[in-house]
C-alpha positions as CSV (number, residue, x, y, z in Angstrom):
1,M,-29.9,65.6,9.4
2,Q,-32.3,66.4,12.2
3,M,-31.9,64.5,15.6
4,S,-34.4,61.6,16.0
5,H,-36.9,61.8,18.9
6,F,-38.3,58.3,18.4
7,I,-36.2,56.2,20.7
8,S,-36.0,56.7,24.4
9,R,-34.0,53.9,25.7
10,I,-32.4,50.5,25.0
11,A,-35.4,47.7,25.2
12,T,-33.3,44.6,25.0
13,V,-29.8,43.1,24.6
14,E,-29.6,40.0,22.5
15,I,-26.9,37.5,23.3
16,P,-26.0,34.3,21.3
17,V,-25.6,31.1,23.5
18,S,-24.7,27.6,22.7
19,N,-26.7,26.0,25.6
20,L,-29.8,27.8,26.8
21,D,-30.4,26.1,30.0
22,S,-26.8,26.4,31.2
23,S,-26.8,30.1,30.1
24,I,-29.9,30.9,31.9
25,D,-28.4,29.4,35.0
26,F,-25.2,31.6,34.5
27,Y,-27.1,34.7,34.0
28,I,-29.5,34.3,37.0
29,K,-26.6,33.3,39.2
30,V,-24.0,36.0,38.1
31,L,-26.6,39.0,37.4
32,G,-29.5,38.1,39.5
33,V,-32.0,38.3,36.7
34,H,-35.4,36.7,36.5
35,I,-36.9,34.5,33.7
36,E,-39.8,36.5,32.0
37,S,-40.4,33.9,29.3
38,K,-38.7,30.7,28.0
39,M,-39.2,29.0,24.8
40,E,-37.4,26.0,23.4
41,K,-34.5,28.0,22.0
42,T,-34.8,31.5,23.5
43,A,-35.4,33.1,26.9
44,M,-36.0,36.7,28.0
45,L,-34.5,37.7,31.3
46,S,-35.2,40.8,33.2
47,F,-33.8,42.7,36.2
48,H,-37.3,43.8,37.2
49,Q,-36.2,47.5,37.1
50,K,-38.2,50.1,35.1
51,G,-35.9,51.5,32.2
52,V,-33.4,48.7,32.4
53,P,-33.1,46.5,29.2
54,T,-34.2,42.9,29.3
55,I,-31.6,40.2,28.1
56,Y,-32.6,37.9,25.3
57,L,-30.8,34.7,25.2
58,V,-30.9,32.9,21.8
59,E,-29.6,29.3,21.5
60,T,-27.6,29.1,18.2
61,E,-25.0,26.9,16.7
62,E,-23.5,30.2,15.2
63,I,-21.7,31.7,18.0
64,H,-19.7,34.8,17.3
65,P,-18.7,35.9,21.0
66,L,-19.6,39.5,21.7
67,S,-16.4,41.7,21.9
68,F,-14.3,44.1,20.0
69,T,-10.6,45.3,20.2
70,N,-9.8,49.0,20.2
71,T,-7.2,49.3,17.6
72,N,-6.0,52.6,19.0
73,S,-5.2,51.1,22.5
74,N,-5.3,47.3,21.9
75,V,-7.8,46.9,24.7
76,M,-10.6,44.4,24.4
77,H,-14.1,45.9,24.9
78,S,-17.5,44.4,26.0
79,V,-20.7,45.2,24.1
80,I,-22.5,45.4,27.5
81,D,-21.5,47.1,30.7
82,F,-23.4,46.1,33.7
83,Y,-23.6,48.5,36.8
84,T,-22.8,47.8,40.3
85,P,-22.1,50.0,43.2
86,T,-19.9,47.4,44.9
87,L,-17.4,46.7,42.0
88,K,-14.7,45.2,44.1
89,D,-16.9,42.8,46.0
90,F,-18.6,41.7,42.6
91,Y,-15.1,41.2,41.2
92,H,-14.1,39.1,44.1
93,W,-17.4,36.9,44.1
94,L,-17.0,36.3,40.3
95,K,-13.3,35.2,41.1
96,K,-14.5,32.8,43.9
97,N,-17.1,31.4,41.6
98,K,-14.6,30.7,39.0
99,V,-15.9,33.0,36.3
100,E,-13.4,34.1,33.8
101,I,-12.4,37.6,34.7
102,G,-10.0,40.3,33.5
103,P,-8.2,42.7,35.8
104,L,-9.9,45.1,37.9
105,N,-9.2,48.8,36.8
106,I,-10.0,51.3,39.3
107,N,-8.8,55.1,39.3
108,E,-7.9,57.2,42.4
109,E,-11.5,58.3,42.8
110,G,-12.5,54.7,43.1
111,I,-14.2,54.6,39.5
112,G,-13.7,51.8,37.2
113,G,-14.6,48.4,36.0
114,F,-13.5,44.9,34.6
115,G,-14.4,42.4,32.1
116,F,-15.6,38.9,32.5
117,K,-17.0,36.1,30.2
118,D,-20.0,34.1,30.0
119,L,-20.1,30.3,29.2
120,D,-19.8,30.9,25.5
121,G,-17.0,33.6,25.6
122,N,-19.2,36.6,25.3
123,Y,-17.2,39.5,26.8
124,L,-19.2,41.3,29.5
125,S,-18.2,44.1,31.8
126,A,-19.1,45.6,35.2
127,C,-18.5,49.2,36.1
128,N,-19.6,51.5,39.0
129,I,-19.9,54.5,36.7
130,E,-23.4,56.1,36.5
131,H,-24.1,58.6,33.7
132,I,-26.6,61.6,33.9
133,G,-30.2,60.3,33.8
134,Q,-29.3,56.8,34.8
């Protein structure tokens, strides 16, 4: 199969939530996003950065928290990693603000990350790793 040339980036990440207003408040406070649009049961949030995906919150009664376990290592993974150049500061800020967080994992070069949960148990992650082109 030939490589596709149609997709150039991730446009939107969709997240299920049980209470839209509470979740909007959480994502604004924790991630610093802005409300692009809000309907009765959905909201589009943005970082106001070119090339960065928007976050689409969808209020639903069917919540299956986003995460998976790597059966090779038994490590729980998030589906979304958020970038921060100040990983330790963000970790301590989340802890101070009583957000459920996992252990801070940093290697000898200072590169690493950690997991945290939103109000519905969606497992999110923060890292200080930048890849080529980001």
